One Martini backbone bead per residue (centre of mass of N, CA, C, O) as a GRO file, in nm:
protein
   64
    1MET     BB    1   9.268  10.271   8.577
    2HIS     BB    2   9.418  10.606   8.606
    3PRO     BB    3   9.516  10.861   8.796
    4LEU     BB    4   9.545  11.238   8.704
    5ASN     BB    5   9.600  11.480   8.941
    6GLN     BB    6   9.841  11.667   8.856
    7MET     BB    7   9.719  11.867   8.656
    8PRO     BB    8   9.514  12.029   8.832
    9GLU     BB    9   9.721  12.096   9.058
   10LEU     BB   10   9.921  12.256   8.887
   11ALA     BB   11   9.718  12.467   8.783
   12ASP     BB   12   9.639  12.582   9.066
   13ARG     BB   13   9.925  12.650   9.160
   14GLN     BB   14   9.996  12.855   8.940
   15THR     BB   15   9.756  13.046   9.003
   16SER     BB   16   9.825  13.102   9.307
   17LEU     BB   17  10.143  13.187   9.245
   18GLY     BB   18  10.168  13.343   8.948
   19ILE     BB   19  10.250  13.148   8.744
   20ASN     BB   20  10.315  13.050   8.446
   21PRO     BB   21  10.080  12.899   8.255
   22LYS     BB   22  10.064  12.544   8.145
   23PHE     BB   23   9.841  12.341   8.255
   24GLY     BB   24   9.571  12.493   8.209
   25PRO     BB   25   9.583  12.521   7.887
   26ALA     BB   26   9.621  12.218   7.833
   27LEU     BB   27   9.372  12.113   7.979
   28GLN     BB   28   9.170  12.275   7.810
   29GLU     BB   29   9.246  12.140   7.544
   30LEU     BB   30   9.172  11.846   7.621
   31ILE     BB   31   8.872  11.916   7.675
   32GLY     BB   32   8.731  12.146   7.459
   33ASP     BB   33   8.560  12.303   7.697
   34PRO     BB   34   8.525  12.600   7.872
   35SER     BB   35   8.273  12.485   8.062
   36TRP     BB   36   8.486  12.291   8.165
   37ASN     BB   37   8.626  12.081   8.436
   38ALA     BB   38   8.886  11.928   8.591
   39LEU     BB   39   8.892  11.703   8.874
   40MET     BB   40   8.940  11.377   8.776
   41PRO     BB   41   9.150  11.235   8.584
   42PHE     BB   42   9.176  10.966   8.348
   43ARG     BB   43   9.331  10.660   8.250
   44MET     BB   44   9.240  10.453   7.980
   45GLY     BB   45   9.260  10.086   7.923
   46TYR     BB   46   9.445   9.820   7.763
   47PRO     BB   47   9.627   9.566   7.702
   48VAL     BB   48   9.838   9.447   7.429
   49THR     BB   49   9.980   9.258   7.639
   50GLU     BB   50  10.076   9.010   7.826
   51THR     BB   51  10.091   8.978   8.176
   52LEU     BB   52  10.186   8.960   8.481
   53LEU     BB   53  10.120   8.913   8.788
   54SER     BB   54  10.092   9.035   9.089
   55PRO     BB   55  10.223   9.006   9.387
   56ARG     BB   56  10.084   8.821   9.667
   57ARG     BB   57   9.981   8.796   9.980
   58GLY     BB   58   9.876   8.618  10.218
   59ILE     BB   59   9.646   8.657  10.467
   60ASP     BB   60   9.832   8.514  10.687
   61GLU     BB   61  10.061   8.749  10.650
   62VAL     BB   62   9.876   8.993  10.750
   63VAL     BB   63   9.702   8.863  10.957
   64VAL     BB   64   9.690   8.855  11.340
   0.00000   0.00000   0.00000
């Protein structure tokens, strides 16, 4: 899962600044139901190819 908070933030910003709304209508189109609002959208999925693990430091390198 990956958060996509930029869409609702830009929709609110355009509304509060009186800017021509682009993100609000696009977000409503994605939702598909005018009685719903996006609070915190997420992108979900799974990899279609195998990937390498992210490098991590050992705990002894982080905790002093």
